[in-house]
KEBA-703104 format. One record per residue (C-alpha): x, y, z; residue in three letters; residue number from 1. Coordinates in steps of 0.25 Angstrom, whole numbers, plus 2048, in hexadecimal, padded with zeros to 3 digits. Example, Ala and Ser with C-alpha at 12.3 -4.5 7.8 and 13.67 -1.06 7.14 Angstrom:
TORFI  px  py  pz res   n
TORFI 831 7EE 81F ALA   1
TORFI 837 7FC 81D SER   2
***
This chain:
TORFI  px  py  pz res   n
TORFI E5A 6E6 137 UNK   1
TORFI E59 6E6 127 UNK   2
TORFI E5F 6EE 11C UNK   3
TORFI E54 6EF 113 UNK   4
TORFI E57 6FD 10D UNK   5
TORFI E4F 708 112 UNK   6
TORFI E50 715 109 UNK   7
TORFI E4A 722 107 UNK   8
TORFI E46 724 0F8 UNK   9
TORFI E48 733 0FA UNK  10
TORFI E57 731 0FA UNK  11
TORFI E5F 732 0EE UNK  12
TORFI E5D 724 0E6 UNK  13
TORFI E6D 722 0E4 UNK  14
TORFI E6E 723 0F4 UNK  15
TORFI E64 717 0F7 UNK  16
TORFI E64 70F 0E9 UNK  17
TORFI E6F 705 0EF UNK  18
TORFI E69 703 0FC UNK  19
TORFI E5C 700 0F5 UNK  20
TORFI E62 6F7 0EB UNK  21
TORFI E6A 6F0 0F6 UNK  22
TORFI E5D 6ED 0FF UNK  23
TORFI E56 6E8 0F2 UNK  24
TORFI E61 6DF 0EE UNK  25
TORFI E61 6D9 0FC UNK  26
TORFI E52 6DA 101 UNK  27
TORFI E4B 6DD 0F5 UNK  28
TORFI E45 6E8 0FE UNK  29
TORFI E47 6F7 102 UNK  30
TORFI E3F 701 10A UNK  31
TORFI E3E 710 104 UNK  32
TORFI E39 71C 10B UNK  33
TORFI E36 72A 106 UNK  34
TORFI E31 724 0F9 UNK  35
TORFI E28 72F 0F6 UNK  36
TORFI E1A 729 0F8 UNK  37
TORFI E13 733 100 UNK  38
TORFI E0F 72C 10E UNK  39
TORFI E01 733 10B UNK  40
TORFI DFF 72C 0FE UNK  41
TORFI E03 71E 106 UNK  42
TORFI DF9 721 111 UNK  43
TORFI DEE 724 107 UNK  44
TORFI DF1 718 0FF UNK  45
TORFI DF0 710 10C UNK  46
TORFI DE3 715 110 UNK  47
TORFI DDE 713 102 UNK  48
TORFI DE3 704 101 UNK  49
TORFI DDD 701 110 UNK  50
TORFI DD0 707 10B UNK  51
TORFI DD0 6FE 0FF UNK  52
TORFI DD3 6F1 106 UNK  53
TORFI DC8 6F4 110 UNK  54
TORFI DBD 6F4 106 UNK  55
TORFI DB4 6E7 106 UNK  56
TORFI DBA 6DB 0FF UNK  57
TORFI DB0 6DB 0F5 UNK  58
TORFI DB3 6E9 0F1 UNK  59
TORFI DC3 6E7 0F0 UNK  60
TORFI DC0 6DA 0E8 UNK  61
TORFI DB8 6E2 0DD UNK  62
TORFI DC6 6E7 0D9 UNK  63
TORFI DCD 6DA 0D7 UNK  64
TORFI DD1 6D9 0C8 UNK  65
TORFI DCF 6CA 0C3 UNK  66
TORFI DDA 6C6 0BA UNK  67
TORFI DE2 6D2 0BE UNK  68
TORFI DED 6CB 0C6 UNK  69
TORFI DEB 6D6 0D1 UNK  70
TORFI DF2 6E0 0C9 UNK  71
TORFI DE7 6EA 0CC UNK  72
TORFI DDC 6EC 0D6 UNK  73
TORFI DD9 6E3 0E2 UNK  74
TORFI DDF 6D6 0E6 UNK  75
TORFI DD8 6CE 0F2 UNK  76
TORFI DDD 6C9 0FE UNK  77
TORFI DE3 6BA 0FB UNK  78
TORFI DE6 6BB 0EC UNK  79
TORFI DF5 6BE 0EB UNK  80
TORFI DFF 6B3 0F0 UNK  81
TORFI E0F 6B4 0EE UNK  82
TORFI E16 6AC 0E4 UNK  83
TORFI E17 69D 0E9 UNK  84
TORFI E0E 6A1 0F6 UNK  85
TORFI E03 697 0FB UNK  86
TORFI DF9 6A0 101 UNK  87
TORFI DF4 6AF 0FD UNK  88
TORFI DF9 6BB 103 UNK  89
TORFI DF0 6C1 10D UNK  90
TORFI DEE 6CF 105 UNK  91
TORFI DE6 6D7 0FC UNK  92
TORFI DE9 6E2 0F3 UNK  93
TORFI DE7 6EC 0E8 UNK  94
TORFI DF0 6EF 0DD UNK  95
TORFI DF2 6FD 0D6 UNK  96
TORFI DF9 6FD 0C8 UNK  97
TORFI DFE 707 0BF UNK  98
TORFI DF4 70E 0B7 UNK  99
TORFI DF8 710 0A9 UNK 100
TORFI DF2 719 09E UNK 101
TORFI DEA 713 093 UNK 102
TORFI DF1 70D 087 UNK 103
TORFI DFE 70B 090 UNK 104
TORFI E06 701 089 UNK 105
TORFI E08 6F9 098 UNK 106
TORFI DF9 6FA 09A UNK 107
TORFI DF7 6EB 098 UNK 108
TORFI E00 6E7 0A3 UNK 109
TORFI DF9 6F1 0AD UNK 110
TORFI DEA 6EF 0B0 UNK 111
TORFI DE2 6FD 0B4 UNK 112
TORFI DE1 700 0C3 UNK 113
TORFI DD5 6FE 0CA UNK 114
TORFI DD0 706 0D6 UNK 115
TORFI DC6 704 0E1 UNK 116
TORFI DBB 70E 0E1 UNK 117
TORFI DB8 70C 0F0 UNK 118
TORFI DC5 712 0F5 UNK 119
TORFI DC6 721 0F4 UNK 120
TORFI DD3 726 0EE UNK 121
TORFI DD9 718 0EB UNK 122
TORFI DDD 71A 0DD UNK 123
TORFI DE3 729 0DF UNK 124
TORFI DEB 724 0EB UNK 125
TORFI DEF 716 0E5 UNK 126
TORFI DF3 71D 0D8 UNK 127
TORFI DFC 727 0DF UNK 128
TORFI E02 71C 0E8 UNK 129
TORFI E06 715 0DC UNK 130
TORFI E0C 720 0D5 UNK 131
TORFI E14 723 0E2 UNK 132
TORFI E18 715 0E3 UNK 133
TORFI E1D 715 0D5 UNK 134
TORFI E25 722 0D8 UNK 135
TORFI E2D 71C 0E4 UNK 136
TORFI E30 70E 0DD UNK 137
TORFI E35 716 0D2 UNK 138
TORFI E3F 71C 0DB UNK 139
TORFI E43 70F 0E1 UNK 140
TORFI E45 70A 0D4 UNK 141
TORFI E50 716 0D1 UNK 142
TORFI E57 712 0DD UNK 143
TORFI E57 703 0D8 UNK 144
TORFI E5C 708 0CB UNK 145
TORFI E68 70F 0D1 UNK 146
TORFI E6B 703 0DA UNK 147
TORFI E6C 6FA 0CD UNK 148
TORFI E75 705 0C6 UNK 149
TORFI E6B 709 0BD UNK 150
TORFI E66 717 0BA UNK 151
TORFI E5B 71B 0C4 UNK 152
TORFI E4F 71B 0BA UNK 153
TORFI E53 70D 0B5 UNK 154
TORFI E46 707 0B9 UNK 155
TORFI E3D 713 0B5 UNK 156
TORFI E39 70C 0A7 UNK 157
TORFI E37 6FF 0AC UNK 158
TORFI E2D 703 0B6 UNK 159
TORFI E26 70E 0AE UNK 160
TORFI E17 70A 0AD UNK 161
TORFI E1B 6FD 0B5 UNK 162
TORFI E0F 6F3 0BA UNK 163
TORFI E11 6F8 0C8 UNK 164
TORFI E07 6F4 0D3 UNK 165
TORFI E04 6FA 0E0 UNK 166
TORFI DFD 6F1 0EA UNK 167
TORFI DF5 6F5 0F6 UNK 168
TORFI DF5 6E9 0FF UNK 169
TORFI DED 6E6 10B UNK 170
TORFI DF0 6DA 114 UNK 171
TORFI DE4 6D7 11D UNK 172
TORFI DE5 6D5 12B UNK 173
TORFI DE8 6C6 12E UNK 174
TORFI DDC 6BE 130 UNK 175
TORFI DDB 6B0 137 UNK 176
TORFI DD9 6A8 12A UNK 177
TORFI DE6 6AD 124 UNK 178
TORFI DEB 6A1 11C UNK 179
TORFI DF6 69A 122 UNK 180
TORFI E03 69E 11C UNK 181
TORFI DFE 6AB 116 UNK 182
TORFI E04 6B8 118 UNK 183
TORFI E01 6C6 113 UNK 184
TORFI E0B 6C5 107 UNK 185
TORFI E13 6B9 105 UNK 186
TORFI E21 6B9 102 UNK 187
TORFI E23 6BD 0F3 UNK 188
TORFI E2B 6C7 0EA UNK 189
TORFI E25 6D2 0E3 UNK 190
TORFI E24 6D2 0D4 UNK 191
TORFI E27 6E0 0D0 UNK 192
TORFI E33 6EA 0CE UNK 193
TORFI E32 6F0 0DC UNK 194
TORFI E27 6F0 0E7 UNK 195
TORFI E25 6FD 0F0 UNK 196
TORFI E1D 6F9 0FC UNK 197
TORFI E15 703 105 UNK 198
TORFI E10 6FE 113 UNK 199
TORFI E1C 6F5 117 UNK 200
TORFI E1D 6FB 124 UNK 201
TORFI E12 6F1 129 UNK 202
TORFI E1B 6E5 12D UNK 203
TORFI E1A 6D8 125 UNK 204
TORFI E23 6DB 119 UNK 205
TORFI E2E 6D1 118 UNK 206
TORFI E39 6CE 10D UNK 207
TORFI E41 6C1 10C UNK 208
TORFI E51 6C3 10D UNK 209
TORFI E5B 6BC 106 UNK 210
TORFI E5D 6B3 113 UNK 211
TORFI E4F 6AF 113 UNK 212
TORFI E49 6B7 11E UNK 213
TORFI E3E 6C0 11E UNK 214
TORFI E41 6CE 121 UNK 215
TORFI E36 6D9 125 UNK 216
TORFI E37 6E6 11D UNK 217
TORFI E37 6F2 126 UNK 218
TORFI E30 6FF 120 UNK 219
TORFI E2C 70C 127 UNK 220
TORFI E1E 711 124 UNK 221
TORFI E1C 717 116 UNK 222
TORFI E2A 711 111 UNK 223
TORFI E2A 709 105 UNK 224
TORFI E2F 6FA 104 UNK 225
TORFI E36 6F8 0F6 UNK 226
TORFI E38 6EA 0F1 UNK 227
TORFI E3E 6E4 0E4 UNK 228
TORFI E35 6DD 0DB UNK 229
TORFI E38 6D1 0D2 UNK 230
TORFI E38 6D8 0C6 UNK 231
TORFI E44 6E1 0CC UNK 232
TORFI E4A 6D5 0D2 UNK 233
TORFI E4B 6CE 0C3 UNK 234
TORFI E4F 6DB 0BD UNK 235
TORFI E5A 6DC 0C7 UNK 236
TORFI E5E 6CD 0C6 UNK 237
TORFI E5B 6CC 0D5 UNK 238
TORFI E64 6D7 0D9 UNK 239
TORFI E59 6DF 0DF UNK 240
TORFI E50 6D4 0E5 UNK 241
TORFI E41 6D1 0E6 UNK 242
TORFI E40 6CB 0F3 UNK 243
TORFI E36 6C2 0F9 UNK 244
TORFI E2D 6C9 104 UNK 245
TORFI E20 6C7 10B UNK 246
TORFI E16 6CE 114 UNK 247
TORFI E14 6C5 121 UNK 248
TORFI E07 6C4 12A UNK 249
TORFI E0A 6CD 136 UNK 250
TORFI E07 6CA 144 UNK 251
TORFI DFF 6D0 150 UNK 252
TORFI DF7 6DC 14D UNK 253
TORFI DFE 6DE 13F UNK 254
TORFI DF6 6D1 13B UNK 255
TORFI DE8 6D7 13E UNK 256
TORFI DEA 6E4 135 UNK 257
TORFI DEB 6E6 126 UNK 258
TORFI DF8 6E9 120 UNK 259
TORFI DF8 6F2 114 UNK 260
TORFI E03 6F5 10A UNK 261
TORFI E06 6FB 0FC UNK 262
TORFI E10 6F5 0F3 UNK 263
TORFI E14 6FA 0E6 UNK 264
TORFI E19 6F0 0DB UNK 265
TORFI E22 6F8 0D1 UNK 266
TORFI E22 6F1 0C5 UNK 267
TORFI E2A 6F1 0B8 UNK 268
TORFI E21 6F5 0AB UNK 269
TORFI E1B 6E8 0A6 UNK 270
TORFI E23 6E8 098 UNK 271
TORFI E31 6EB 0A0 UNK 272
TORFI E3B 6DF 09D UNK 273
TORFI E41 6DB 0AB UNK 274
TORFI E4F 6D6 0A8 UNK 275
TORFI E5B 6D5 0B1 UNK 276
TORFI E63 6E1 0B2 UNK 277
TORFI E72 6DE 0AD UNK 278
TORFI E78 6E4 0B9 UNK 279
TORFI E70 6DA 0C1 UNK 280
TORFI E75 6CE 0BB UNK 281
TORFI E82 6C7 0BE UNK 282
TORFI E87 6BF 0B3 UNK 283
TORFI E8E 6B5 0BC UNK 284
TORFI E80 6B2 0C2 UNK 285
TORFI E7C 6A4 0BE UNK 286
TORFI E6D 6A7 0BE UNK 287
TORFI E6A 6B0 0B2 UNK 288
TORFI E61 6BC 0B5 UNK 289
TORFI E51 6B9 0B2 UNK 290
TORFI E4C 6BB 0A4 UNK 291
TORFI E46 6C8 0A0 UNK 292
TORFI E37 6C9 0A2 UNK 293
TORFI E2D 6D5 0A0 UNK 294
TORFI E28 6DB 0AE UNK 295
TORFI E1A 6D7 0AA UNK 296
TORFI E1D 6C8 0A7 UNK 297
TORFI E24 6C7 0B4 UNK 298
TORFI E19 6CE 0BC UNK 299
TORFI E0E 6C4 0B5 UNK 300
TORFI E17 6B7 0B8 UNK 301
TORFI E18 6BC 0C8 UNK 302
TORFI E09 6C0 0C9 UNK 303
TORFI E05 6B1 0C4 UNK 304
TORFI E0E 6AC 0CF UNK 305
TORFI E08 6B4 0DA UNK 306
TORFI DF9 6B2 0D6 UNK 307
TORFI DF6 6BF 0D0 UNK 308
TORFI DF6 6BB 0C1 UNK 309
***
């Protein structure tokens, strides 16, 4: 039995902040329920996502944006690979990002969204889900701030108009010709601040513990699995851990059906300078904290490593 935190976001944050913080420090992961994203919206988004991925390959590929690093629109099956992986992941996905008003000072960092005409309700549903994810993420960050001894709104300015991305993921049924050694998502860490994942109730998501064993992450239907990304790890000087995780290939009947999930990668704003918080730096530690870097420069550095830039 694992003691990854499983908490209700409907509780006062002061009562769950340290339980979440402990889980993020030990495992890099936690599970939250009562997160405020309506189940009806989740169901609608799942239906719309499935409708898109069921379109002919030629139609989907029309939404692949060359030179965009996959930041918006469609990324075909077999494009992305984990850092240092030898083979591509067995997945295809769609990205929805933030919509900024014309002339916004951060517009240079965020391409406009594209929307598939072939799926009714796609834009309205996914725009609503993006907003709901962002609201839930802000509440998780408030709890993290309290755990760190900061005011609960500590992260608000750093993520305002952040370069967050919502990913609609489809892992197709495993075919006979799947490359030897390929898995649905190879071992990796997330680049961003925190990730909020819907769809983790389907078995397969595992994290790598400190002792080097793979641990399945249990999640009830509709719950959010939250994990720390590399940006928050860097800001907290490793106190909150960005943990290696993967999605393994299922066995039996599950291998013959598709898996769908919807992660929301919550990001700092591109011009935010990521630097170690003083309360997370031990002056007696022989290894100094990582040097400051803007969120945009850090993102670009990491996207090059995973074949998306």
